[in-house]
C-alpha positions in Angstrom: 110.5 87.7 200.7 110.9 86.0 197.6 107.5 84.2 198.0 105.8 87.7 198.3 107.7 89.0 195.2 106.6 85.7 193.0 103.0 86.6 194.2 103.1 90.2 193.2 104.8 89.2 189.6 102.0 86.5 189.3 99.2 89.2 190.1 100.8 91.7 187.5 100.9 89.2 184.9 97.4 88.0 185.7 96.3 91.6 185.4 97.8 92.1 182.0 96.4 88.9 180.7 92.9 89.8 181.8 93.6 93.3 180.1 94.7 91.9 177.1 91.7 89.5 176.8 89.3 92.4 177.3 90.9 94.8 174.6 89.4 94.4 171.2 91.8 93.6 168.4 91.2 96.7 166.4 92.1 98.6 169.8 95.5 96.6 170.0 96.5 97.8 166.4 95.9 101.4 167.3 97.8 101.0 170.6 100.8 99.7 168.3 100.4 102.6 166.2 100.2 105.0 168.7 103.5 103.7 170.2 105.1 103.8 166.8 103.8 107.6 166.5 105.4 108.2 169.8 108.9 107.1 168.6 108.3 109.3 165.3 107.2 112.3 167.5 110.5 111.9 169.6 112.5 111.5 166.1 111.0 114.8 164.8 112.0 116.8 167.8 115.5 115.4 167.7 116.2 115.9 164.1 114.7 118.7 161.7 116.3 116.8 158.6 114.3 113.7 159.4 111.3 116.0 160.0 111.7 117.7 156.6 112.3 114.2 154.8 109.2 112.6 156.5 106.9 115.5 156.0 107.8 115.7 152.3 107.4 112.1 151.3 105.6 109.8 153.9 103.6 112.6 155.3 102.7 114.0 152.1 101.4 110.5 151.0 99.1 110.3 154.0 98.0 113.7 153.7 97.4 113.1 149.9 95.2 109.8 150.4 93.2 111.4 153.3 92.3 114.3 151.1 91.5 112.0 148.2 89.5 109.7 150.0 87.3 112.5 152.0 87.4 114.1 148.5 84.5 111.9 147.2 82.2 113.6 149.9 80.4 116.7 148.4 80.4 118.1 152.0 83.0 118.6 154.7 83.3 115.5 156.5 84.9 117.3 159.5 82.0 119.8 159.7 79.4 117.0 159.7 81.4 115.1 162.7 81.5 118.4 164.6 77.6 118.9 164.0 77.1 115.4 165.2 79.2 115.7 168.2 76.3 116.4 170.7 74.6 113.3 169.4 77.7 111.2 169.5 78.6 112.4 173.1 75.3 111.5 174.3 75.4 108.0 172.9 78.7 107.5 174.5 77.2 108.7 177.9 74.3 106.1 177.5 76.6 103.3 176.5 78.9 104.0 179.6 76.0 104.1 181.9 74.6 100.8 180.6 78.0 99.0 180.6 78.8 100.4 184.2 75.6 98.3 185.3 77.4 95.3 183.5 80.5 93.3 184.3 83.9 94.6 184.9 85.0 92.9 182.0 82.5 95.0 179.7 83.7 98.4 181.4 87.2 97.5 180.8 86.4 96.8 177.2 84.5 100.0 176.9 87.4 102.1 178.4 90.2 100.4 176.2 87.9 101.2 173.1 87.7 105.0 174.1 91.4 105.0 174.8 91.8 103.5 171.3 89.8 106.4 169.7 92.2 108.9 171.4 95.2 106.8 170.0 93.6 107.0 166.5 93.7 110.9 166.6 97.2 111.0 168.0 98.5 108.5 165.4 96.7 110.4 162.6 98.1 113.8 163.9 101.7 112.3 164.0 101.6 110.4 160.7 100.1 113.3 158.6 100.9 116.8 160.1 103.3 116.8 163.1 106.6 116.8 161.4 105.9 120.2 160.0 106.3 121.7 163.3 109.8 120.4 163.8 111.3 120.9 160.4 113.6 123.4 158.6 111.9 126.9 158.9 110.5 128.4 155.8 112.8 131.3 155.8 115.7 128.8 155.6 114.1 126.7 152.7 113.5 130.1 150.8 117.2 131.1 151.6 116.0 134.3 153.2 117.1 136.1 156.4 114.3 136.8 158.9 115.2 139.4 161.5 113.4 142.1 163.6 111.9 144.5 161.2 111.8 148.5 161.2 109.1 151.0 160.5 111.1 151.9 157.4 111.1 148.3 156.4 107.5 148.0 156.8 106.7 151.1 154.9 109.0 150.1 152.1 107.4 146.5 152.0 103.8 147.8 152.0 104.8 150.1 149.2 106.0 147.2 147.1 102.7 145.2 147.9 100.7 148.4 146.9 102.7 148.3 143.4 101.7 144.5 143.0 97.8 145.5 143.7 98.2 148.3 141.3 99.3 146.0 138.5 96.1 143.7 138.8 93.5 146.3 140.3 92.3 147.6 136.8 91.3 144.0 136.2 89.2 143.7 139.4 85.4 144.7 139.6 84.8 146.9 142.7 81.2 147.8 144.0 81.0 151.5 144.2 82.3 153.0 147.4 82.7 149.0 148.9 84.2 145.7 148.3 85.5 144.0 145.3 83.7 141.0 143.6 85.1 137.5 143.1 84.4 137.0 139.3 83.8 133.3 139.5 82.3 130.5 141.5 84.0 128.8 144.6 84.6 125.7 142.3 86.2 127.7 139.7 88.3 129.4 142.6 89.4 125.8 143.8 90.7 124.8 140.4 92.6 128.0 139.8 94.3 127.6 143.0 95.2 124.0 142.3 96.9 125.2 139.1 98.7 127.8 141.1 100.1 125.0 143.6 101.1 122.9 140.9 103.1 125.9 139.4 104.5 126.8 142.8 105.5 123.2 143.4 108.1 123.6 140.4 109.9 126.5 142.2 109.4 125.1 145.8 110.6 121.7 146.2 109.2 121.4 149.7 105.7 121.8 148.2 104.3 118.4 147.1 102.3 118.6 143.7 98.8 117.0 143.8 95.4 118.2 143.2 92.5 118.3 145.9 89.4 120.3 146.6 88.6 122.9 149.2 85.5 122.2 151.3 83.1 125.0 151.9 81.5 125.2 155.4 77.8 125.0 155.2 77.7 126.7 158.8 79.8 129.5 157.7 77.5 132.4 159.0 77.6 130.9 162.6 81.2 129.9 162.3 82.1 133.7 161.8 81.1 134.2 165.5 84.3 132.1 166.3 86.4 134.2 164.0 87.6 131.2 162.2 88.0 132.0 158.3 89.2 128.4 157.5 90.5 125.2 159.1 92.5 122.2 158.1 91.4 118.9 159.9 94.4 116.4 159.7 92.2 113.5 160.7 90.0 113.9 157.3 92.5 115.7 155.3 90.1 118.5 154.4 90.9 121.9 153.9 87.7 123.7 154.9 87.0 127.4 154.4 84.3 129.8 155.8 82.7 131.2 152.8 80.7 134.0 154.9 83.7 136.2 154.6 84.3 139.0 152.1 85.3 137.8 148.5 88.7 139.1 148.4 89.7 137.1 151.6 88.5 133.5 150.2 91.3 132.8 147.7 93.9 133.5 150.3 92.2 131.8 153.1 91.8 128.8 150.8 95.4 128.9 149.7 96.4 129.0 153.4 94.5 125.8 154.5 95.6 124.0 151.3 99.4 125.0 152.5 98.4 123.1 155.7 97.4 120.1 153.5 100.8 120.1 151.8 102.5 119.9 155.1 103.0 123.8 155.9 102.3 123.3 159.6 103.1 126.7 161.2 100.5 129.4 160.8 102.8 132.2 159.7 104.5 130.0 157.3 101.2 128.7 155.8 100.3 132.5 155.4 103.4 133.3 153.4 103.2 130.2 151.4 99.5 131.2 150.6 100.9 134.5 149.3 103.6 133.0 147.1 101.0 130.6 145.8 98.4 133.3 145.0 101.2 135.2 143.1 102.0 132.1 141.0 98.3 132.2 139.5 97.5 133.5 136.2 94.3 134.7 137.7 94.3 138.8 138.6 91.6 138.1 141.6 93.9 135.4 143.0 96.9 137.4 142.8 94.8 140.5 144.3 93.7 138.5 147.2 97.3 137.5 148.1 98.7 141.0 147.7 95.8 142.6 149.7 95.8 140.1 152.5 99.4 140.4 153.2 99.3 144.0 152.8 96.7 144.4 155.6 99.0 142.5 157.8 101.9 144.7 157.0 100.1 148.0 157.3 98.8 146.7 160.6 102.4 146.2 161.8 103.3 149.6 160.5 100.5 151.3 162.4 101.8 149.9 165.8 105.4 150.8 164.9 104.9 154.4 163.4 101.6 156.0 162.8 102.8 158.8 160.9 104.3 156.5 158.4 100.9 154.5 158.4 98.9 157.8 157.9 101.3 158.8 155.0 101.0 155.4 153.3 97.2 155.2 153.7 96.9 158.8 151.9 98.8 157.2 148.8 96.3 154.2 148.9 93.9 153.6 145.9 90.5 154.8 147.4 89.0 151.6 146.2 91.5 149.7 148.5 90.5 151.9 151.5 87.0 151.1 150.6 87.7 147.4 150.7 89.2 147.5 154.0 86.3 149.7 155.4 83.9 147.1 154.2 85.8 144.6 155.6 85.6 146.3 159.1 82.0 146.9 158.8 81.3 143.4 157.9 83.3 142.2 160.9 81.7 144.5 163.6 78.7 142.2 164.0 81.1 139.5 165.0 84.0 141.2 166.8 83.0 140.7 170.5 81.5 137.4 171.6 81.9 134.6 173.9 82.3 132.0 171.0 85.4 134.0 169.8 86.8 134.0 173.1 86.6 130.2 173.6 87.9 129.4 170.1 90.7 131.8 170.6 91.7 130.2 173.8 91.6 126.9 172.2 93.4 127.9 169.2 96.3 129.5 171.5 96.6 126.5 173.6 96.9 124.2 170.5 99.4 126.6 168.8 101.4 126.8 172.1 101.5 123.1 172.6 103.1 122.9 169.1 105.8 125.3 169.8 104.2 128.5 168.6 104.2 130.2 172.0 102.8 133.4 170.4 99.6 131.5 169.8 97.2 133.4 167.6 99.6 136.2 167.0 101.7 134.0 165.0 99.4 134.3 162.0 100.6 138.0 161.8 104.4 136.9 162.0 104.1 136.7 158.2 105.0 140.1 158.1 108.8 139.2 159.1 108.6 136.8 156.2 107.3 139.3 153.9 109.9 141.9 155.0 112.7 139.3 154.5 111.7 138.0 151.3 111.6 141.7 149.5 114.7 142.6 151.2 116.2 139.5 149.6 115.0 140.7 146.2 
């Protein structure tokens, strides 16, 4: 009996020895980092305080380094990788087929390398972005009370947002009977948003102060079919935006993706931080983008809650704003229903649910609760 146990132990030791010999050294490093990441992930889930500390300091450092390094590229590195994915997959398949005809040792080496690549993505996610899902909620950080909202509260909040829009609309250029016009280049928009983030970081200590750049997606028009207006890629640290969308959405979308880059992981919270940052800007069009984007979320919620109040509010809304929203609907009609949108929506819902946002894509609209609570607090 003891002899059999001894033989089994020897076989196990021999197996791990051979596995160790077949594993490339870089892969071993990645496996160790993945193990550390797993421990960190558990720690995040157990302690919001630790999550906040990690997200604000070590996490912010890693995100900044990522963003600065990839910032040297004038194009989106993440988009380039995505575009090359068919070629990458083809090369991997060819390599696996070739290796399968060689020795078992070569096959194991290949499999360990592939596992190491997965370990890299897990480690990158944990080190840079995961803590934001487990930390203190944004309403707690802002000292506001987030509760279920009534139709009256939605109406009141929408009116406040309309007042904000009215303050800046006189400085906005509108096409006759159509949409507004952003008065500067995308690069200038990026500079203005960076200035706004620096200002916001003075009032909101959970926002790290550093300057980066927004990346513009080359394949923006095809990307619109997926209904994706922007995306933050944690493994490259890039805030990418779809430039095919109407002008007034671009600053707010860019501010949203930059919020992710600064550790605001949850979608509704990134939406609201984008709003707060837009309001910090000296530029009227940036502020208009923030007000208008959240206003649309609020009146959509009001429509579902009380159609009479929605109709009354819309009748009071500046005709230029109504034309803006009509122009957006006309633009989006071409992309509304398609398979690409269904697939990307399912993938996004699955990812968000895996990070504790059970509402999936609907979590973006939960910015309404934050907006109501924010203005109630004022």
